[in-house]
N, C-alpha and C positions, 0 to 999 in steps of 0.2 A: 829049751831056752828061755823063756820066760816064766816067772811061776805066775799063778793065779792071782795071789798079792797085786806083783807088779803089772801085771794085767791091768787088773783092776784099778790102780793109782793111776795109768798111765790115760785110761778114757776116762779117768776122772779129771785129768788136767786137759786133756783133747778137748772135754765136754765143756770145761772152764772157757779153753781158750776160743772156742765158738761164740761163747756168750757175751766174750768181750768183746768179741770181733761185732758183737748184732749190739752191745751197748754203749760203745764206745761210739755208734753213728747221732745218736743221740745227745752228745756232750759240747755241742757248741756253746750253750748256754751256763756249763762247768765245766771249761776247758781244763781247771786241775787237776778235776775228777778224770778228766777224760786222758792225761798225761801218765797217771797212776795207773790207769789200765793199760794205756799202752808199754809203760815199763812192764808190767805184770805179763804183758802178754808176750816181751821178748823173753822174759824170763821163761815161763813156760816153752815158745819155743824151744830155747837151749836146751830144757831140762828133757825135752821129748824127742832133739836131733832133728826141728826143721827148722833147713836151713835154707830153701828155696829161694832165690832173687826177688822173684816176684813178690812171693808171699812176707819176707821181711821187709821190705822194702813199702809195704803199703801200710806196713805198722811204722815204719819210720816218718813215712808223708805225713801219717794221720798224726803224729806226734810232732810234726813241723809244722802243721797246721792250726796244731793245738797251740802250740806256743806264741804263734801269732795273736792268738787270742787275747794268751795270758798276758801278752806286750813285753814280757820278759827277755831285753837283747840274747842276754846271755844262754837262758832257755831256747831261744830259737837257734841261735850259732849251734849247742849241744845238739838237737833235732836234726839241723841241717846238715851239722857232719855225720849221723847216723844214716839217713838218709842218703849219703853223698859216698859213705861206705860199702853201702848196700847196694846201690846202682854202678859202682865201681867195679866190685865183685861178681856181678851177674850182666855188667853191660859194658863193661870200659871205660878209661878215662875219657875216650873219645864222645861217649853219649853223651846225646843234648841235656836229656836231664841230669847225668850226672856231672856237668860241665855247671850247670844251673847250680846246684846245691851245694858243689864247693865253693861257687860265689856266696852264696850267701850264709854258708858256715864263716869265710872270711867277712863279709859286710852284710851283716843281718837284716833284713829289709822289716817293715812295720808294716800294718795295717793303716790305710787311707785313713784318714784321719783319725786316728789314734796315737796317742806319745807311749814312749815307752814308759814301761812301770821300773821302778826300782827293786821290788820286793821278788825276790827268788820265788819261783815257784814248788820249788824241790827243796828239804830242808839241808841246808849246810851240811849235815852228817853223810845226807849219800852222794853230796856232790866230791869230799872229799875221801872218801871209800871208791869212789869210780876214780878217784886220782890215784889214790895210791896202786888202784890192781893195773893203772894206767892201758888200760884197754876198754876200747867201746863193747857195751854190754850186749854186741849181735850174735847170733846163734852158730858163727862161721871169724874164720879168721882174716883178719883185716889187714895182712902182710900183703907188702906186692909181689910176693914168691908166689903167694895165696891166689889173687887176683890175677897174677899172669896165668897160672894155670888152670883159672876157673872156665867153662865155656859159655860163651856169649849169646842169649838171644839175639835171634834175628829182630823182632819186631816186641813192640810194648807201648803202656802208654807217652805219651810226650804231651808238656804243657803245652796249653794253646792261650796265645795272645787273645787279649780283647781289647788290648789299646796300651799304648804308651805306660802310662802309667799303672796300669793293671795287667795284674797277669794270673792264670785259673793255672791252679795244680791240680791235675785231677785223674785218676785210671779213669783209661778209656769204656769203664764196665758201670763206674758206677759214680756221675755225677754228682749224686747228694754230699760226697767226700770233698765238693770243689771248697776254696775261700778265695777271696779279690785280696791279692795282695800290691803295696805299692811296689813299684818296684825301686829298688837299693838303688842309695845316693850312689853317684861316683865317688871314687877314695878321692879324700884331699892330700895334696903333697906337701 
């Protein structure tokens, strides 16, 4: 089925994926580096055909939280959209976190007491390349037909509200990845 060389390359990618998963936890002081790690993790997952919704959603949530630390609205929207697609694919359109990420992708939140950054954290070249591809870099199809056919998990981590102004988005098993965010402003008419 797979040659010894192919298995070795696969093992190296999977080892790198585990390393990145551990290293990304320490990137709150270097969120740009953390976003690079999250993107690399999605690429490795696609190469390895790892597409479990919970696994993909965790990486996207990490990217979303790190993008909040960067403060770039377009970056926040990008990662919120990826997180939305991962949650929609795994748990459906009606799942609370799916709805929340959809809202954030349309109206990006900001960290409390932190102004928006005008500098994009990802190079313009990468953004243009993604637009040309026309698809989110997720290791599964994000088409509505594919989402409708996906099995939906009965349970998963939901965000915990700490106040009207702040929410914590964190997986139930790893509260160390939580980031407090300001509630998004109501859309203006």
